[in-house]
C-alpha positions, -999 to 999 in steps of 0.1 A, spaced: 171 182 199 156 147 201 131 137 175 96 130 186 81 97 174 51 99 151 22 75 156 2 62 127 -31 45 134 -45 20 109 -76 -2 111 -69 -39 111 -81 -41 75 -58 -13 65 -29 -29 83 -35 -63 66 -38 -49 31 -8 -26 35 13 -54 49 4 -77 21 11 -50 -5 45 -42 10 54 -79 11 45 -82 -26 61 -49 -37 94 -48 -18 120 -66 -39 104 -61 -72 125 -42 -97 98 -15 -103 92 -7 -67 129 -9 -56 139 14 -85 112 39 -73 124 38 -37 160 39 -48 153 74 -62 153 85 -25 171 57 -6 163 73 28 127 60 23 139 25 28 142 32 65 106 40 72 94 13 48 113 -14 67 101 0 100 65 0 89 68 -35 73 84 -49 105 57 -34 127 29 -47 105 44 -82 103 47 -85 141 13 -70 147 -6 -94 124 -2 -130 135 -30 -141 112 -7 -137 82 3 -173 91 -32 -186 93 -44 -211 67 -74 -189 59 -54 -157 56 -60 -153 18 -98 -153 26 -94 -128 54 -72 -106 32 -98 -106 4 -125 -97 28 -104 -69 42 -98 -56 7 -135 -57 -1 -144 -37 31 -118 -11 23 -129 -7 -13 -165 -5 -1 -155 23 23 -138 42 -5 -169 41 -26 -175 32 -63 -166 68 -74 -131 64 -60 -125 31 -77 -139 44 -110 -117 75 -108 -86 52 -103 -95 34 -135 -100 67 -153 -66 80 -142 -49 48 -153 -66 50 -187 -55 86 -192 -19 76 -183 -20 47 -207 -33 71 -235 -3 94 -228 19 64 -231 39 71 -199 19 49 -176 22 75 -148 -7 91 -129 1 128 -125 -4 145 -91 -29 169 -105 -51 139 -115 -53 125 -80 
């Protein structure tokens, strides 16, 4: 039985921020070790990264850092102050436990 493709729709801001994040994370020891726990995840990560790179020609623009910061700001604003504060609180609890990991029940 052939598999059906799944379509994911992102706003331009979401695509830009995710593309930048993947670019910065892939290849770092911490991220790679996490993904290596389930190596099959590399396949969708590379697909998503490739689609984002080819869909965002502005990543080569001189003012891209400014555009990216603006996109981050709009996304954070859309999430609201409560969300950003709850992220900081979860990180603080993880640091207090000493494991540095946010538990699923804290999300």
